[in-house]
N, C-alpha and C positions, 0 to 999 in steps of 0.2 A: 047888534042886538043880543048876542050871546052873553057879553059881559053884564048887560043890564039884567038879563034873566037870572044869571048865576048869583049876582051880588045884591039884587033888589031885596030890600028889607033886612039885609044882614047887619048885625051890630058888630062893629069893628072898633076895638080899643087900641089906639095907636100910641105906642111908647116911643119917646124921642130922647136920645141921650146926647152926650157932649161930643159931637163929631162935626166936622165941616160939612159932611153930607146932609146935615139937618136942613140945609137950605132947600133940599129936594122935597121935604115933607109938605110944603105948601102945594106943590104940584101933585103929590100923592093924595093929599086930602081932596083936592078938586076932582081928581080922577075917580076916587072912591064915591064921592057924593054924586057925581055925574052918572056913575054906574048904579045908583039907587041905594047905596049903603048908608047907614047911619054911623057917624064917626064921633067918638069922644077921644080926647087927647090927654095923656099924662106925661109929664116931662121930668127929667132929672134937673137939679139946679144948674148943672153944667150945660145942659141942653138949652136953657134959656139964654145963654151967652151967645148962641149961634143963630137963633131965630126967635123973634118976639112972640110971646104967648098971645098978644093982642091980634097979631096977624092970623094965627092958627084958630083962635076962638071965632074970629070973623068968618073964616072959611068953613069951619066945621059947624058953626051955629050952636056951639056948646062951650061952656066955660072950660078953660084949660087949667088943669090942676098940676101943681108942682111942689106943694108943701103938705106934710102930714097934717098940719094944723095952721090955720090962718084966721086972724081976727077973732080969736077965742072960739073958733069952730073947728070940728074934726072932719077930715076927709075920709069918708067911709070906703076904705080900700077893699074891704070884703065884698061889698055890693058891686063895686066896679068890676071885679073879677067874675062875679056871677051874672052881671048884665050882658057881657059880651058873648058873641058866638065864637070869636077868635081874638086873641091878643097878638098884635103885630108890633114888634120892636124894630123900628127902622128910622134912623140907623142904630145899629148895635155897636157900641164902642168897646174897645179892649177892656176898659175898666168895668163896665157893666157886665160884660161876658164873664170876667173873673168872679164877680159877685154872684152871678147866677150859678156858676159852677160850685162855689163854696157855700151858697145859701146865706150870704150876708144880707142884712136888711137895715140900711141906713138912710133910705129916702123913700118917697111915696111910690115911685115906680117899682122898686124892689118889693115893697110891702104888697102892692097889687099883684105882682108876678107870683110871689110865694103863696098867696092866698087864692089865686085864681082857680076856677074849676073848668074853664074853657081850655081849648088847645092853644098853644103858643107857637108862633113862628117868628124867626128873627132874620134880619137882613144885615149882616156884618158890614162894617166900613172901617178900614184902617190902611196904613201904609204897607207896602209890599213886604219889607223885612219883618215888620210886626206881625203881619198875617202869616208869614212862614215860620215864625218862632215856634219851637216844639211845645212850649207851655200854652200857647194860643191854640194850637191844634188839639192838644190834650183837653183843654177846656171845652172846645167845640164838641169833641167826642163825648165828654161827660154830660153836657146838657142835652145832647142827642139821646143819650141813654136814659134820660129822665122822660123822654117822650116828646121833646120839643122838635120842631122842624127848622131846617136851615135853608134859606134861599141863597144859592151860590153867589159868591162875589163875581164881579166882572173884571175883565182886563181893560186897561186904559190909562190915561194920564191921571196921576195922583196929586194930592195937594203938595207933596214934596217936590214935584217936578219929575219924579221917576215915572216910568211907564211899565205897568205890570199888573198882577192880580191884587185885589184889595178894595176896588171901587164897589160901593153899594150898588146893588142892582137898580136899574133905572125904574122910575115909578110905573111905567107901562108894563114892565116885566114882572114887577111885584104884583100888580093887579091881575096880570095873566096867571101868575102862580095861584092867587086866591081863587080865581075862576075855576081853575083846574081842581083845586082842593075841594071846593064846594060841590063840584060836579060829581066827585067820587065819594063824598063823605058818608053817603047812605048806601053804598054798594053792597055792604054785607050786614045791613041792619037786620036784627033778629036772627042772624045765623050764629050757630055755635061752632067755633073753630078750635080744634085741638092741634097743638104744635109740639113736636119733640125737638130738643136742642142739646148741644154740648156732647161731651164724651160719656162713657161709662167706665167705672173703675172696678176691676175684678180682683178681689183680694188674694194675695199669696199667703200672707199672714197678717196679724193685726197692724203691722207697720207698712208693709210693701203691697204694691198692686201692679197689675198690668193695665195700661190705659193708652190714650192717644193724645194728639196735640190739638184736638178741637177746642175752640174757645167758646163756642155757642153763639157767636155774634150774628151769624146768618139767621139762625132760628129766632133769635131775639128781635132782629130787624123785621122779620116776617110777622112776628107777634105784634110789634108796634104798628105796622102797616095795617094789619087786620083790625086792630083796636081803633085806629083812626078812621076806619071806614064803617064803624058801627057794630062790629062783631062782638059777641061774648066769647072771650078768648081764654083758653086754658093752656098754659105753657108748662110742659113736663121737661124739666131741665136737669141734666147731669152736673157733676161738680165743675164749677167755673167761677172765676173771679170777676167776670163781666157784670156790669150793673144791670139790674133787672128793671124792666119798664113798669110804670105805675098803671093801675086800673085794670089789671088782669089777674086771673087766678093762677098762682104759681105753685107747682108741685115739684118739690126737690127730691131727686132720686140719686142713687149711687151706682148700682150695678145694672147689668142688662136685665136680670130677673126683676129688679125693682121697676125698671122702665116698662117692661112688658106688662106687669100687673097694673101700673098706673094707666098705661095706654088702653088696656082692655076695659078698665073701669070708665074711662072718659069717652071712649069711642062709641059706647052704647047710645049716647045722646048727641054725638057730634054730627053736624051736617058736612063738615070738611075736616080732613085730617092731613096735616103736612108733616111728613116724617123726615126732618132734617138732621136728627141726631146722628152722631158717629158711634153706633152701638158696636161693642166688641163682638166679633164672630166666635170667639172662644173664651172660656172661663176656666179657672183652676178646678180640677176635679175634686181635690180634697185639700182645701186651704188649712194651713197649720193653725192650731189654736193659740200657740205661743210664738213669739218672734223667733225666726230661724237664725241660729247663731252661726257666725262665720267659722269655717273650718277649712282644712286643707283638701278635703274631698269635694267633689262636684255635687251640685244639687240638681236633681231631675224633677221637672214639673210635668204633670200629666194634664193635658188640656182636653176639654170636651166642648162640643158645639153648643152655643147658646141658641135659644129658640129665635127664629127669624121673625121679628115683630111685624115688618111690613107684609110678609107673606101670610102671617097669622091673621092680620086685619083684613087683607085682601080676600081671605077664605070666608070671612064672616060678614063682609061688606053687604049692606042692605041696599035695596033700590033707592036711589036718590042721594046716597052718600058719595062724596067725592074724595078719593084717596090719592095723595101726591107723595111720591117717593123721591129720594135723592141718590145719586150715584157719583162717588168720587173715584176716579179711575187714573191709572198711570200708563195703561196701554190698551189698544183696541177699544178706545173710549166709546164710540158710537155703538159698536157691536155689543159691548157689554151692557150699555145702558138699555138698548132695545131688548136684549135678553131679559134683563131685570124687569122691564115694563111688562112683558108678556107673562113671565113666570110668577110674578107677585100679584097679578090681577089689579094693578094700579091704573089710574086714569091718566096720570102724567108722571114723567120722570124728569127731574132737573139734574143735568149732568155738569159737573165741573172737573177739570183735569189738573193734576199736580204738575203737568208739563207746561201749563200756561203761567207765565210770570204774573204775580199779583193775585193769583187765585189759590184757594185751598185754605189750610188751617192757619189761624192766628192773624190773618191779614184783615185790613179794613176795606179791601176791595174784593171783587170776584168777577169771574167771567164764566157765563153759563150758556148752555143750550137746553131747550125744552123739547121733549118728544111726547106726543100724546097717542092714545090707543087708536085714534083714527088715522095714524100714519103721518101726521103733520110734524114738521120740524121748524124750530125757531132758534135763531142764533143771535147772540148779543155781544157787544164789545165790553171791554173791561170797564166796570163802573164801581162806585161805592156800594157797599152792601145794603145801604138804605135804598139806593136806586134799584139795585137788583131785586130787593124785596118787593118794590112797587111793580116791577115787570112781572114777577111771579104771581102776585095777587091780581094783576090785570088779567092774566091768562085764566086764573081761577074764576074771576067774575065773568069773563067772556063765556066760559063753559057753562056757568050757571044760567046765563041768559040766552044761550044759543037756542 
């Protein structure tokens, strides 16, 4: 009954691309219809070579579209993307993934994707070596940065005869993913969330600066997760080359002082503040106005403490506001995290350690522990930062509804 409740009345636009896994789309459509969803199908020309549009139109009870125009009529791709509650591309082929990454538009499915206003989720399907290719993983990371969701591939026998990762998720697992998605989609509806991310750069002179290795990926993933759950998100981000998510308010800053000012301005209206940025503890006391020239003598820099943003917000936090801090430690991790939780008047502290492989700056994965002011502790295994973001937001939502 749970699936019927979660998907009943939902409008699902199913995109089918050229992959042998397209044969599973018939079972996927039947499962979605049985769960109470309304399904429309759009295909790439290559997709029609693997499964007949007639079969899918019979199962979905809707015409299957696969041409931008047919019989002198135009397929309104804009309205398709606005009709759906979610666009599901399953299977997602290597070719269509590359087009999504680059923003190419040479068929109806890509026209619908690029003009859609609904959320998009993809279920990749490809052979093991293709799945593991660096360009493929880079394309997946890029479309994730656009705010798209990815249903993980499964391990098993592939069309090549190899056994390994690359199989499209089974229809029942895709439906389970959709159930979970719709059960959380309004968790943060009408909530205003402020998130800080990335490093700060403290100027030495007009050319040089003191900074750190933060990529901002963790904070960006949290911003995407909050947005997907209905929140009004403001992301205050230091210098980074990471792609920014769509549909949020982005405030770009450079120094710790800039981030403090932006945080104070946004915190006034925020229901939730997640302080994931790696803010400099020290700044240059007197930055040079001109570039410091190389000489034989040493250069001495005088550093002064920056204002602690988390502590400042903790001191002015109002009743009902939820403040989440981050602690990146290299020793005495739990002890330091708990000390930070108490001294900064935060409600939760997310700890990650540079001693854990795959965690910390610049990685696409993270391993965290969460401590809250009630004395509870939660530990998690190494996961992608997207999955870690979901864990963090789940804890925030649980606190809001406790």
